PyMOL CGO cylinders between C-alpha atoms (Angstrom):
from pymol import cmd
from pymol.cgo import CYLINDER

trace = [
    CYLINDER, -2.29, 17.25, -35.45, -1.85, 13.78, -34.00, 0.3, 1, 1, 1, 1, 1, 1,
    CYLINDER, -1.85, 13.78, -34.00, -4.17, 11.16, -35.44, 0.3, 1, 1, 1, 1, 1, 1,
    CYLINDER, -4.17, 11.16, -35.44, -3.99, 8.61, -32.61, 0.3, 1, 1, 1, 1, 1, 1,
    CYLINDER, -3.99, 8.61, -32.61, -5.72, 9.16, -29.28, 0.3, 1, 1, 1, 1, 1, 1,
    CYLINDER, -5.72, 9.16, -29.28, -3.94, 8.19, -26.08, 0.3, 1, 1, 1, 1, 1, 1,
    CYLINDER, -3.94, 8.19, -26.08, -6.85, 5.85, -25.30, 0.3, 1, 1, 1, 1, 1, 1,
    CYLINDER, -6.85, 5.85, -25.30, -6.39, 4.01, -28.61, 0.3, 1, 1, 1, 1, 1, 1,
    CYLINDER, -6.39, 4.01, -28.61, -2.64, 3.85, -28.06, 0.3, 1, 1, 1, 1, 1, 1,
    CYLINDER, -2.64, 3.85, -28.06, -2.91, 2.29, -24.62, 0.3, 1, 1, 1, 1, 1, 1,
    CYLINDER, -2.91, 2.29, -24.62, -5.70, -0.07, -25.66, 0.3, 1, 1, 1, 1, 1, 1,
    CYLINDER, -5.70, -0.07, -25.66, -3.32, -1.37, -28.32, 0.3, 1, 1, 1, 1, 1, 1,
    CYLINDER, -3.32, -1.37, -28.32, -0.55, -1.65, -25.73, 0.3, 1, 1, 1, 1, 1, 1,
    CYLINDER, -0.55, -1.65, -25.73, -2.91, -3.64, -23.47, 0.3, 1, 1, 1, 1, 1, 1,
    CYLINDER, -2.91, -3.64, -23.47, -3.52, -6.10, -26.32, 0.3, 1, 1, 1, 1, 1, 1,
    CYLINDER, -3.52, -6.10, -26.32, 0.24, -6.50, -26.70, 0.3, 1, 1, 1, 1, 1, 1,
    CYLINDER, 0.24, -6.50, -26.70, 0.70, -6.90, -22.91, 0.3, 1, 1, 1, 1, 1, 1,
    CYLINDER, 0.70, -6.90, -22.91, 2.89, -3.80, -22.86, 0.3, 1, 1, 1, 1, 1, 1,
    CYLINDER, 2.89, -3.80, -22.86, 1.11, -2.78, -19.66, 0.3, 1, 1, 1, 1, 1, 1,
    CYLINDER, 1.11, -2.78, -19.66, 3.34, -5.27, -17.86, 0.3, 1, 1, 1, 1, 1, 1,
    CYLINDER, 3.34, -5.27, -17.86, 6.41, -3.46, -19.13, 0.3, 1, 1, 1, 1, 1, 1,
    CYLINDER, 6.41, -3.46, -19.13, 4.91, -0.15, -18.04, 0.3, 1, 1, 1, 1, 1, 1,
    CYLINDER, 4.91, -0.15, -18.04, 4.62, -1.51, -14.52, 0.3, 1, 1, 1, 1, 1, 1,
    CYLINDER, 4.62, -1.51, -14.52, 8.23, -2.67, -14.48, 0.3, 1, 1, 1, 1, 1, 1,
    CYLINDER, 8.23, -2.67, -14.48, 9.49, 0.57, -15.98, 0.3, 1, 1, 1, 1, 1, 1,
    CYLINDER, 9.49, 0.57, -15.98, 7.51, 2.94, -13.78, 0.3, 1, 1, 1, 1, 1, 1,
    CYLINDER, 7.51, 2.94, -13.78, 7.63, 1.06, -10.47, 0.3, 1, 1, 1, 1, 1, 1,
    CYLINDER, 7.63, 1.06, -10.47, 10.78, 2.77, -9.11, 0.3, 1, 1, 1, 1, 1, 1,
    CYLINDER, 10.78, 2.77, -9.11, 9.32, 6.22, -9.83, 0.3, 1, 1, 1, 1, 1, 1,
    CYLINDER, 9.32, 6.22, -9.83, 5.97, 5.37, -8.23, 0.3, 1, 1, 1, 1, 1, 1,
    CYLINDER, 5.97, 5.37, -8.23, 7.75, 3.98, -5.18, 0.3, 1, 1, 1, 1, 1, 1,
    CYLINDER, 7.75, 3.98, -5.18, 9.64, 7.29, -4.90, 0.3, 1, 1, 1, 1, 1, 1,
    CYLINDER, 9.64, 7.29, -4.90, 6.39, 9.25, -5.27, 0.3, 1, 1, 1, 1, 1, 1,
    CYLINDER, 6.39, 9.25, -5.27, 4.59, 7.22, -2.61, 0.3, 1, 1, 1, 1, 1, 1,
    CYLINDER, 4.59, 7.22, -2.61, 7.56, 7.55, -0.25, 0.3, 1, 1, 1, 1, 1, 1,
    CYLINDER, 7.56, 7.55, -0.25, 7.65, 11.33, -0.75, 0.3, 1, 1, 1, 1, 1, 1,
    CYLINDER, 7.65, 11.33, -0.75, 3.92, 11.91, -0.24, 0.3, 1, 1, 1, 1, 1, 1,
    CYLINDER, 3.92, 11.91, -0.24, 3.36, 9.41, 2.58, 0.3, 1, 1, 1, 1, 1, 1,
    CYLINDER, 3.36, 9.41, 2.58, 4.33, 11.94, 5.25, 0.3, 1, 1, 1, 1, 1, 1,
    CYLINDER, 4.33, 11.94, 5.25, 1.44, 14.16, 4.14, 0.3, 1, 1, 1, 1, 1, 1,
    CYLINDER, 1.44, 14.16, 4.14, -1.22, 11.46, 4.38, 0.3, 1, 1, 1, 1, 1, 1,
    CYLINDER, -1.22, 11.46, 4.38, -3.54, 10.91, 7.37, 0.3, 1, 1, 1, 1, 1, 1,
    CYLINDER, -3.54, 10.91, 7.37, -3.34, 7.74, 9.49, 0.3, 1, 1, 1, 1, 1, 1,
    CYLINDER, -3.34, 7.74, 9.49, -6.06, 6.27, 7.25, 0.3, 1, 1, 1, 1, 1, 1,
    CYLINDER, -6.06, 6.27, 7.25, -6.30, 7.48, 3.68, 0.3, 1, 1, 1, 1, 1, 1,
    CYLINDER, -6.30, 7.48, 3.68, -8.29, 6.99, 0.49, 0.3, 1, 1, 1, 1, 1, 1,
    CYLINDER, -8.29, 6.99, 0.49, -6.65, 7.18, -2.94, 0.3, 1, 1, 1, 1, 1, 1,
    CYLINDER, -6.65, 7.18, -2.94, -7.37, 7.15, -6.65, 0.3, 1, 1, 1, 1, 1, 1,
    CYLINDER, -7.37, 7.15, -6.65, -4.95, 6.61, -9.51, 0.3, 1, 1, 1, 1, 1, 1,
    CYLINDER, -4.95, 6.61, -9.51, -5.50, 8.69, -12.66, 0.3, 1, 1, 1, 1, 1, 1,
    CYLINDER, -5.50, 8.69, -12.66, -4.70, 6.75, -15.82, 0.3, 1, 1, 1, 1, 1, 1,
    CYLINDER, -4.70, 6.75, -15.82, -4.38, 3.56, -13.81, 0.3, 1, 1, 1, 1, 1, 1,
    CYLINDER, -4.38, 3.56, -13.81, -3.74, 1.18, -16.72, 0.3, 1, 1, 1, 1, 1, 1,
    CYLINDER, -3.74, 1.18, -16.72, -3.98, -2.39, -15.45, 0.3, 1, 1, 1, 1, 1, 1,
    CYLINDER, -3.98, -2.39, -15.45, -4.26, -1.12, -11.87, 0.3, 1, 1, 1, 1, 1, 1,
    CYLINDER, -4.26, -1.12, -11.87, -0.81, -2.05, -10.61, 0.3, 1, 1, 1, 1, 1, 1,
    CYLINDER, -0.81, -2.05, -10.61, -0.31, 1.21, -8.66, 0.3, 1, 1, 1, 1, 1, 1,
    CYLINDER, -0.31, 1.21, -8.66, -3.82, 0.93, -7.23, 0.3, 1, 1, 1, 1, 1, 1,
    CYLINDER, -3.82, 0.93, -7.23, -2.94, -2.48, -5.84, 0.3, 1, 1, 1, 1, 1, 1,
    CYLINDER, -2.94, -2.48, -5.84, 0.39, -1.20, -4.54, 0.3, 1, 1, 1, 1, 1, 1,
    CYLINDER, 0.39, -1.20, -4.54, -1.38, 1.54, -2.58, 0.3, 1, 1, 1, 1, 1, 1,
    CYLINDER, -1.38, 1.54, -2.58, -3.98, -0.92, -1.31, 0.3, 1, 1, 1, 1, 1, 1,
    CYLINDER, -3.98, -0.92, -1.31, -1.24, -3.00, 0.33, 0.3, 1, 1, 1, 1, 1, 1,
    CYLINDER, -1.24, -3.00, 0.33, -0.25, -0.08, 2.55, 0.3, 1, 1, 1, 1, 1, 1,
    CYLINDER, -0.25, -0.08, 2.55, -1.58, -0.65, 6.10, 0.3, 1, 1, 1, 1, 1, 1,
    CYLINDER, -1.58, -0.65, 6.10, -2.91, 2.92, 6.29, 0.3, 1, 1, 1, 1, 1, 1,
    CYLINDER, -2.91, 2.92, 6.29, -4.83, 2.74, 2.99, 0.3, 1, 1, 1, 1, 1, 1,
    CYLINDER, -4.83, 2.74, 2.99, -8.55, 2.24, 3.61, 0.3, 1, 1, 1, 1, 1, 1,
    CYLINDER, -8.55, 2.24, 3.61, -9.55, 2.41, -0.08, 0.3, 1, 1, 1, 1, 1, 1,
    CYLINDER, -9.55, 2.41, -0.08, -7.73, 2.62, -3.41, 0.3, 1, 1, 1, 1, 1, 1,
    CYLINDER, -7.73, 2.62, -3.41, -9.35, 2.88, -6.82, 0.3, 1, 1, 1, 1, 1, 1,
    CYLINDER, -9.35, 2.88, -6.82, -8.34, 3.66, -10.39, 0.3, 1, 1, 1, 1, 1, 1,
    CYLINDER, -8.34, 3.66, -10.39, -9.74, 5.25, -13.52, 0.3, 1, 1, 1, 1, 1, 1,
    CYLINDER, -9.74, 5.25, -13.52, -8.61, 4.89, -17.13, 0.3, 1, 1, 1, 1, 1, 1,
    CYLINDER, -8.61, 4.89, -17.13, -10.00, 5.82, -20.53, 0.3, 1, 1, 1, 1, 1, 1,
    CYLINDER, -10.00, 5.82, -20.53, -9.05, 2.45, -22.04, 0.3, 1, 1, 1, 1, 1, 1,
    CYLINDER, -9.05, 2.45, -22.04, -11.73, -0.21, -21.58, 0.3, 1, 1, 1, 1, 1, 1,
    CYLINDER, -11.73, -0.21, -21.58, -9.08, -2.82, -22.38, 0.3, 1, 1, 1, 1, 1, 1,
    CYLINDER, -9.08, -2.82, -22.38, -6.86, -1.63, -19.52, 0.3, 1, 1, 1, 1, 1, 1,
    CYLINDER, -6.86, -1.63, -19.52, -9.78, -1.54, -17.07, 0.3, 1, 1, 1, 1, 1, 1,
    CYLINDER, -9.78, -1.54, -17.07, -10.81, -5.02, -18.15, 0.3, 1, 1, 1, 1, 1, 1,
    CYLINDER, -10.81, -5.02, -18.15, -7.28, -6.21, -17.39, 0.3, 1, 1, 1, 1, 1, 1,
    CYLINDER, -7.28, -6.21, -17.39, -7.33, -4.49, -14.00, 0.3, 1, 1, 1, 1, 1, 1,
    CYLINDER, -7.33, -4.49, -14.00, -10.63, -6.16, -13.08, 0.3, 1, 1, 1, 1, 1, 1,
    CYLINDER, -10.63, -6.16, -13.08, -9.42, -9.57, -14.22, 0.3, 1, 1, 1, 1, 1, 1,
    CYLINDER, -9.42, -9.57, -14.22, -6.27, -9.28, -12.09, 0.3, 1, 1, 1, 1, 1, 1,
    CYLINDER, -6.27, -9.28, -12.09, -8.13, -7.83, -9.08, 0.3, 1, 1, 1, 1, 1, 1,
    CYLINDER, -8.13, -7.83, -9.08, -11.85, -8.76, -9.21, 0.3, 1, 1, 1, 1, 1, 1,
    CYLINDER, -11.85, -8.76, -9.21, -12.45, -7.24, -5.77, 0.3, 1, 1, 1, 1, 1, 1,
    CYLINDER, -12.45, -7.24, -5.77, -10.87, -3.93, -6.78, 0.3, 1, 1, 1, 1, 1, 1,
    CYLINDER, -10.87, -3.93, -6.78, -12.57, -0.69, -7.77, 0.3, 1, 1, 1, 1, 1, 1,
    CYLINDER, -12.57, -0.69, -7.77, -11.70, 0.27, -11.33, 0.3, 1, 1, 1, 1, 1, 1,
    CYLINDER, -11.70, 0.27, -11.33, -13.63, 2.78, -13.41, 0.3, 1, 1, 1, 1, 1, 1,
    CYLINDER, -13.63, 2.78, -13.41, -13.75, 3.25, -17.16, 0.3, 1, 1, 1, 1, 1, 1,
    CYLINDER, -13.75, 3.25, -17.16, -14.00, 7.01, -17.73, 0.3, 1, 1, 1, 1, 1, 1,
    CYLINDER, -14.00, 7.01, -17.73, -12.79, 9.64, -20.15, 0.3, 1, 1, 1, 1, 1, 1,
    CYLINDER, -12.79, 9.64, -20.15, -10.78, 12.39, -18.52, 0.3, 1, 1, 1, 1, 1, 1,
    CYLINDER, -10.78, 12.39, -18.52, -11.04, 15.26, -17.86, 0.3, 1, 1, 1, 1, 1, 1,
    CYLINDER, -11.04, 15.26, -17.86, -14.86, 14.85, -18.00, 0.3, 1, 1, 1, 1, 1, 1,
    CYLINDER, -14.86, 14.85, -18.00, -15.16, 11.91, -15.59, 0.3, 1, 1, 1, 1, 1, 1,
    CYLINDER, -15.16, 11.91, -15.59, -15.15, 12.63, -11.86, 0.3, 1, 1, 1, 1, 1, 1,
    CYLINDER, -15.15, 12.63, -11.86, -15.21, 10.40, -8.75, 0.3, 1, 1, 1, 1, 1, 1,
    CYLINDER, -15.21, 10.40, -8.75, -18.25, 9.93, -6.53, 0.3, 1, 1, 1, 1, 1, 1,
    CYLINDER, -18.25, 9.93, -6.53, -16.40, 11.45, -3.59, 0.3, 1, 1, 1, 1, 1, 1,
    CYLINDER, -16.40, 11.45, -3.59, -13.08, 13.28, -3.06, 0.3, 1, 1, 1, 1, 1, 1,
    CYLINDER, -13.08, 13.28, -3.06, -10.08, 11.40, -1.66, 0.3, 1, 1, 1, 1, 1, 1,
    CYLINDER, -10.08, 11.40, -1.66, -6.99, 12.03, 0.43, 0.3, 1, 1, 1, 1, 1, 1,
    CYLINDER, -6.99, 12.03, 0.43, -4.56, 11.21, -2.38, 0.3, 1, 1, 1, 1, 1, 1,
    CYLINDER, -4.56, 11.21, -2.38, -4.75, 11.59, -6.14, 0.3, 1, 1, 1, 1, 1, 1,
    CYLINDER, -4.75, 11.59, -6.14, -1.86, 9.72, -7.74, 0.3, 1, 1, 1, 1, 1, 1,
    CYLINDER, -1.86, 9.72, -7.74, -0.96, 10.01, -11.42, 0.3, 1, 1, 1, 1, 1, 1,
    CYLINDER, -0.96, 10.01, -11.42, 1.99, 8.49, -13.24, 0.3, 1, 1, 1, 1, 1, 1,
    CYLINDER, 1.99, 8.49, -13.24, 2.53, 9.30, -16.90, 0.3, 1, 1, 1, 1, 1, 1,
    CYLINDER, 2.53, 9.30, -16.90, -0.94, 10.61, -17.68, 0.3, 1, 1, 1, 1, 1, 1,
    CYLINDER, -0.94, 10.61, -17.68, -1.51, 14.35, -17.35, 0.3, 1, 1, 1, 1, 1, 1,
    CYLINDER, -1.51, 14.35, -17.35, 0.43, 15.49, -20.41, 0.3, 1, 1, 1, 1, 1, 1,
    CYLINDER, 0.43, 15.49, -20.41, -1.92, 13.57, -22.72, 0.3, 1, 1, 1, 1, 1, 1,
    CYLINDER, -1.92, 13.57, -22.72, -4.65, 16.12, -21.88, 0.3, 1, 1, 1, 1, 1, 1,
    CYLINDER, -4.65, 16.12, -21.88, -5.14, 19.13, -24.12, 0.3, 1, 1, 1, 1, 1, 1,
    CYLINDER, -5.14, 19.13, -24.12, -5.21, 21.47, -21.11, 0.3, 1, 1, 1, 1, 1, 1,
    CYLINDER, -5.21, 21.47, -21.11, -3.67, 19.70, -18.11, 0.3, 1, 1, 1, 1, 1, 1,
    CYLINDER, -3.67, 19.70, -18.11, -3.22, 22.92, -16.14, 0.3, 1, 1, 1, 1, 1, 1,
    CYLINDER, -3.22, 22.92, -16.14, -6.98, 23.54, -16.08, 0.3, 1, 1, 1, 1, 1, 1,
    CYLINDER, -6.98, 23.54, -16.08, -7.50, 19.96, -14.96, 0.3, 1, 1, 1, 1, 1, 1,
    CYLINDER, -7.50, 19.96, -14.96, -5.21, 20.55, -11.99, 0.3, 1, 1, 1, 1, 1, 1,
    CYLINDER, -5.21, 20.55, -11.99, -7.73, 23.13, -10.77, 0.3, 1, 1, 1, 1, 1, 1,
    CYLINDER, -7.73, 23.13, -10.77, -10.52, 20.57, -11.19, 0.3, 1, 1, 1, 1, 1, 1,
    CYLINDER, -10.52, 20.57, -11.19, -8.52, 18.12, -9.11, 0.3, 1, 1, 1, 1, 1, 1,
    CYLINDER, -8.52, 18.12, -9.11, -8.11, 20.72, -6.39, 0.3, 1, 1, 1, 1, 1, 1,
    CYLINDER, -8.11, 20.72, -6.39, -11.77, 21.69, -6.34, 0.3, 1, 1, 1, 1, 1, 1,
    CYLINDER, -11.77, 21.69, -6.34, -13.48, 18.34, -6.90, 0.3, 1, 1, 1, 1, 1, 1,
    CYLINDER, -13.48, 18.34, -6.90, -11.14, 15.40, -6.35, 0.3, 1, 1, 1, 1, 1, 1,
    CYLINDER, -11.14, 15.40, -6.35, -9.03, 16.15, -3.27, 0.3, 1, 1, 1, 1, 1, 1,
    CYLINDER, -9.03, 16.15, -3.27, -10.27, 16.39, 0.31, 0.3, 1, 1, 1, 1, 1, 1,
    CYLINDER, -10.27, 16.39, 0.31, -9.07, 19.28, 2.50, 0.3, 1, 1, 1, 1, 1, 1,
    CYLINDER, -9.07, 19.28, 2.50, -5.65, 18.27, 3.80, 0.3, 1, 1, 1, 1, 1, 1,
    CYLINDER, -5.65, 18.27, 3.80, -5.30, 15.81, 0.93, 0.3, 1, 1, 1, 1, 1, 1,
    CYLINDER, -5.30, 15.81, 0.93, -2.61, 15.78, -1.72, 0.3, 1, 1, 1, 1, 1, 1,
    CYLINDER, -2.61, 15.78, -1.72, -1.95, 15.25, -5.39, 0.3, 1, 1, 1, 1, 1, 1,
    CYLINDER, -1.95, 15.25, -5.39, 1.22, 13.38, -6.39, 0.3, 1, 1, 1, 1, 1, 1,
    CYLINDER, 1.22, 13.38, -6.39, 2.23, 13.33, -10.05, 0.3, 1, 1, 1, 1, 1, 1,
    CYLINDER, 2.23, 13.33, -10.05, 4.99, 11.62, -12.01, 0.3, 1, 1, 1, 1, 1, 1,
    CYLINDER, 4.99, 11.62, -12.01, 5.91, 12.77, -15.53, 0.3, 1, 1, 1, 1, 1, 1,
    CYLINDER, 5.91, 12.77, -15.53, 8.56, 11.48, -17.91, 0.3, 1, 1, 1, 1, 1, 1,
    CYLINDER, 8.56, 11.48, -17.91, 7.64, 13.86, -20.74, 0.3, 1, 1, 1, 1, 1, 1,
    CYLINDER, 7.64, 13.86, -20.74, 8.61, 17.45, -19.95, 0.3, 1, 1, 1, 1, 1, 1,
    CYLINDER, 8.61, 17.45, -19.95, 10.74, 20.13, -21.54, 0.3, 1, 1, 1, 1, 1, 1,
    CYLINDER, 10.74, 20.13, -21.54, 13.99, 19.44, -19.69, 0.3, 1, 1, 1, 1, 1, 1,
    CYLINDER, 13.99, 19.44, -19.69, 13.88, 15.71, -20.48, 0.3, 1, 1, 1, 1, 1, 1,
    CYLINDER, 13.88, 15.71, -20.48, 15.21, 16.01, -24.01, 0.3, 1, 1, 1, 1, 1, 1,
    CYLINDER, 15.21, 16.01, -24.01, 15.00, 12.32, -24.84, 0.3, 1, 1, 1, 1, 1, 1,
    CYLINDER, 15.00, 12.32, -24.84, 11.21, 12.51, -24.34, 0.3, 1, 1, 1, 1, 1, 1,
    CYLINDER, 11.21, 12.51, -24.34, 10.60, 15.38, -26.73, 0.3, 1, 1, 1, 1, 1, 1,
    CYLINDER, 10.60, 15.38, -26.73, 10.22, 13.20, -29.82, 0.3, 1, 1, 1, 1, 1, 1,
    CYLINDER, 10.22, 13.20, -29.82, 7.63, 10.88, -28.29, 0.3, 1, 1, 1, 1, 1, 1,
    CYLINDER, 7.63, 10.88, -28.29, 4.58, 12.76, -29.55, 0.3, 1, 1, 1, 1, 1, 1,
    CYLINDER, 4.58, 12.76, -29.55, 5.75, 12.54, -33.15, 0.3, 1, 1, 1, 1, 1, 1,
    CYLINDER, 5.75, 12.54, -33.15, 7.03, 8.96, -32.96, 0.3, 1, 1, 1, 1, 1, 1,
    CYLINDER, 7.03, 8.96, -32.96, 3.81, 7.68, -31.32, 0.3, 1, 1, 1, 1, 1, 1,
    CYLINDER, 3.81, 7.68, -31.32, 1.57, 10.04, -33.33, 0.3, 1, 1, 1, 1, 1, 1,
    CYLINDER, 1.57, 10.04, -33.33, -0.28, 11.06, -30.17, 0.3, 1, 1, 1, 1, 1, 1,
    CYLINDER, -0.28, 11.06, -30.17, -0.88, 14.47, -28.57, 0.3, 1, 1, 1, 1, 1, 1,
    CYLINDER, -0.88, 14.47, -28.57, 1.37, 15.45, -25.69, 0.3, 1, 1, 1, 1, 1, 1,
    CYLINDER, 1.37, 15.45, -25.69, 1.38, 18.80, -23.90, 0.3, 1, 1, 1, 1, 1, 1,
    CYLINDER, 1.38, 18.80, -23.90, 5.02, 19.77, -23.38, 0.3, 1, 1, 1, 1, 1, 1,
    CYLINDER, 5.02, 19.77, -23.38, 5.65, 21.94, -20.33, 0.3, 1, 1, 1, 1, 1, 1,
    CYLINDER, 5.65, 21.94, -20.33, 8.74, 22.73, -18.28, 0.3, 1, 1, 1, 1, 1, 1,
    CYLINDER, 8.74, 22.73, -18.28, 9.18, 21.55, -14.70, 0.3, 1, 1, 1, 1, 1, 1,
    CYLINDER, 9.18, 21.55, -14.70, 8.64, 25.13, -13.57, 0.3, 1, 1, 1, 1, 1, 1,
    CYLINDER, 8.64, 25.13, -13.57, 5.39, 25.42, -15.56, 0.3, 1, 1, 1, 1, 1, 1,
    CYLINDER, 5.39, 25.42, -15.56, 4.06, 22.23, -13.98, 0.3, 1, 1, 1, 1, 1, 1,
    CYLINDER, 4.06, 22.23, -13.98, 4.90, 23.50, -10.51, 0.3, 1, 1, 1, 1, 1, 1,
    CYLINDER, 4.90, 23.50, -10.51, 3.33, 26.88, -11.23, 0.3, 1, 1, 1, 1, 1, 1,
    CYLINDER, 3.33, 26.88, -11.23, 0.26, 25.05, -12.53, 0.3, 1, 1, 1, 1, 1, 1,
    CYLINDER, 0.26, 25.05, -12.53, -0.19, 23.29, -9.20, 0.3, 1, 1, 1, 1, 1, 1,
    CYLINDER, -0.19, 23.29, -9.20, 0.15, 26.56, -7.34, 0.3, 1, 1, 1, 1, 1, 1,
    CYLINDER, 0.15, 26.56, -7.34, -2.31, 28.36, -9.64, 0.3, 1, 1, 1, 1, 1, 1,
    CYLINDER, -2.31, 28.36, -9.64, -4.75, 25.50, -9.10, 0.3, 1, 1, 1, 1, 1, 1,
    CYLINDER, -4.75, 25.50, -9.10, -4.68, 26.29, -5.38, 0.3, 1, 1, 1, 1, 1, 1,
    CYLINDER, -4.68, 26.29, -5.38, -2.32, 23.61, -4.07, 0.3, 1, 1, 1, 1, 1, 1,
    CYLINDER, -2.32, 23.61, -4.07, 0.08, 24.62, -1.29, 0.3, 1, 1, 1, 1, 1, 1,
    CYLINDER, 0.08, 24.62, -1.29, 3.42, 23.27, -0.06, 0.3, 1, 1, 1, 1, 1, 1,
    CYLINDER, 3.42, 23.27, -0.06, 4.26, 22.39, -3.67, 0.3, 1, 1, 1, 1, 1, 1,
    CYLINDER, 4.26, 22.39, -3.67, 7.50, 20.47, -4.07, 0.3, 1, 1, 1, 1, 1, 1,
    CYLINDER, 7.50, 20.47, -4.07, 9.17, 18.95, -7.10, 0.3, 1, 1, 1, 1, 1, 1,
    CYLINDER, 9.17, 18.95, -7.10, 12.16, 16.70, -7.68, 0.3, 1, 1, 1, 1, 1, 1,
    CYLINDER, 12.16, 16.70, -7.68, 13.61, 14.31, -10.23, 0.3, 1, 1, 1, 1, 1, 1,
    CYLINDER, 13.61, 14.31, -10.23, 14.05, 10.60, -9.63, 0.3, 1, 1, 1, 1, 1, 1,
    CYLINDER, 14.05, 10.60, -9.63, 15.82, 7.89, -11.64, 0.3, 1, 1, 1, 1, 1, 1,
    CYLINDER, 15.82, 7.89, -11.64, 18.11, 10.18, -13.64, 0.3, 1, 1, 1, 1, 1, 1,
    CYLINDER, 18.11, 10.18, -13.64, 20.86, 8.55, -15.69, 0.3, 1, 1, 1, 1, 1, 1,
    CYLINDER, 20.86, 8.55, -15.69, 22.99, 9.44, -18.69, 0.3, 1, 1, 1, 1, 1, 1,
    CYLINDER, 22.99, 9.44, -18.69, 20.74, 10.74, -21.45, 0.3, 1, 1, 1, 1, 1, 1,
    CYLINDER, 20.74, 10.74, -21.45, 17.67, 10.65, -19.19, 0.3, 1, 1, 1, 1, 1, 1,
    CYLINDER, 17.67, 10.65, -19.19, 16.70, 13.52, -16.90, 0.3, 1, 1, 1, 1, 1, 1,
    CYLINDER, 16.70, 13.52, -16.90, 14.56, 11.25, -14.70, 0.3, 1, 1, 1, 1, 1, 1,
    CYLINDER, 14.56, 11.25, -14.70, 10.90, 11.30, -13.74, 0.3, 1, 1, 1, 1, 1, 1,
    CYLINDER, 10.90, 11.30, -13.74, 9.63, 14.72, -12.71, 0.3, 1, 1, 1, 1, 1, 1,
    CYLINDER, 9.63, 14.72, -12.71, 7.71, 14.33, -9.44, 0.3, 1, 1, 1, 1, 1, 1,
    CYLINDER, 7.71, 14.33, -9.44, 5.33, 17.04, -8.23, 0.3, 1, 1, 1, 1, 1, 1,
    CYLINDER, 5.33, 17.04, -8.23, 3.41, 17.04, -4.96, 0.3, 1, 1, 1, 1, 1, 1,
    CYLINDER, 3.41, 17.04, -4.96, 0.91, 19.60, -3.69, 0.3, 1, 1, 1, 1, 1, 1,
    CYLINDER, 0.91, 19.60, -3.69, -1.52, 19.69, -0.78, 0.3, 1, 1, 1, 1, 1, 1,
    CYLINDER, -1.52, 19.69, -0.78, -4.98, 21.21, -0.45, 0.3, 1, 1, 1, 1, 1, 1,
    CYLINDER, -4.98, 21.21, -0.45, -5.21, 23.26, 2.72, 0.3, 1, 1, 1, 1, 1, 1,
]
cmd.load_cgo(trace, "trace")
């Protein structure tokens, strides 16, 4: 049993300014995710980032001409405080997931490096489908910790934090079981010793 919660871990990282490194490290994957899902989005779209950290992906989405609103939610008060200090006009919520839910569904739910910290992420995918995503909207997920990415399999032990380890196929099946259609998955950023970020996209019809 892990003794550290993901919220405590990332609050500590915020104190150490490691959120800035997270942005640098994850930016290429998030760019690939946004590029892949953009063709599914309406001419004007709303978005929310799950596990938004200091809000860097929220702000990236907000810069897109077709984005009419972009918000973020994170369980770490320290991360949300950082997001609000960087972007005082932005919409950032402190909320514990999976219990927290948005005031209204959106066209795009983005999540980079968050879902596997949940005890039952597959059930939460169904919640996203039913409560978070508008009809015709999509969920776009990036994961670095999954079964095929062997170099990630020791993270839970080394960080002393819970991680749900699933295969790429199990994640894809989870989206389908949740009700998402046109599910696609691919890997981005692979290099020697690193299988790349697993990207999954599904749309609510």
